[in-house]
Structures are given as C-alpha cells and as structure tokens.
C-alpha positions in Angstrom: -10.6 -3.2 -14.1 -8.3 -1.5 -11.3 -8.2 -2.4 -7.6 -9.0 1.3 -5.8 -8.5 1.2 -2.2 -10.0 4.4 -0.3 -8.5 5.5 2.6 -8.9 8.3 5.2 -5.9 10.9 5.8 -4.7 12.2 8.9 -6.9 15.4 8.0 -10.4 13.3 7.8 -10.5 13.9 3.9 -10.7 10.8 1.9 -8.2 9.6 -0.6 -8.2 7.0 -3.5 -5.4 4.6 -4.1 -4.7 1.9 -6.7 -3.4 -1.4 -4.9 -0.5 -1.6 -7.6 0.7 -5.3 -5.6 0.8 -7.0 -2.0 4.2 -7.6 -1.4 5.2 -10.3 1.7 8.5 -9.7 3.2 8.9 -11.6 6.3 6.1 -13.2 7.1 3.8 -9.7 6.9 2.1 -8.6 3.7 2.4 -4.7 2.4 0.2 -3.0 0.3 1.9 -0.8 -2.6 -0.3 2.0 -3.0 -0.2 5.0 -5.9 -3.0 7.7 -5.5 -5.5 7.5 -8.0 -6.0 10.7 -8.7 -2.2 12.0 -8.7 0.1 12.6 -12.1 2.7 10.5 -12.8 5.5 11.8 -10.3 3.9 10.8 -7.6 5.7 8.4 -4.9 4.2 4.7 -3.8 3.1 5.1 -0.8 3.6 1.5 1.3 1.5 0.6 4.3 1.8 -2.7 6.2 -1.8 -4.9 6.4 -2.2 -4.9 9.9 -5.1 -7.2 10.2 -8.0 -8.7 7.6 -11.9 -9.3 9.2 -12.4 -12.3 6.2 -16.3 -12.1 7.7 -16.9 -8.8 6.4 -14.3 -8.1 4.4 -12.2 -5.2 6.5 -8.8 -5.2 6.3 -7.0 -2.4 8.5 -3.6 -1.0 7.2 -0.7 0.6 9.3 1.7 3.4 8.2 5.7 2.7 8.3 7.9 4.9 10.0 11.0 2.7 9.1 12.8 3.8 5.4 14.9 0.7 5.6 11.7 -1.3 5.4 10.5 0.8 3.2 13.2 0.9 0.7 13.3 -3.2 1.3 10.0 -3.4 0.5 10.2 -1.0 -2.7 12.7 -3.3 -3.8 11.0 -6.1 -3.6 8.1 -4.8 -5.7 10.4 -3.4 -8.3 11.7 -7.2 -8.5 8.4 -8.6 -8.8 6.9 -6.4 -11.6 9.9 -6.0 -13.3 10.8 -2.1 -12.6 
C-alpha cells in the first residue's frame, strides 16, 4: 500500500502526494513527496515536518525556500534509497 498525503496548494486545490521517504537532517525531519497523479517526469517535493500532534494524528508541513537545504536533503534521500 502506498502512503498517500493530501495537501492543499496555494490556490485551495487538493493535491495527492505519495510519501517516498522521511529524511532526518540536522535534527529536523523532511518529507520527500511525489505527486501521486503525475507522470514520471515530475520533480519530488521536499517539505519540513514542522510539528506533529500525536493526540489527533495531525502533522504540519512547511515548504522550503533554501535551495542548498533542498539539495542536501535530496542527496540524503538518494543515498538512503540507492538512487
């Protein structure tokens, strides 16, 4: 079974993502996501896991602006998954 996450984009549209991996880097966790309904040429998306509320199962994600950080997390993801 795939791990599917549904997020709302900046226009209010719901977008389905497959969770490829959760990568830890410098004490923070990052979700590596792939659009579930996209073709093979789509880039992955990397979001910081901002907070988790274990009582009700809610997780908040934060987009990244730092290209160097995105590349570092992506390289860790590739190394962990033999890509």
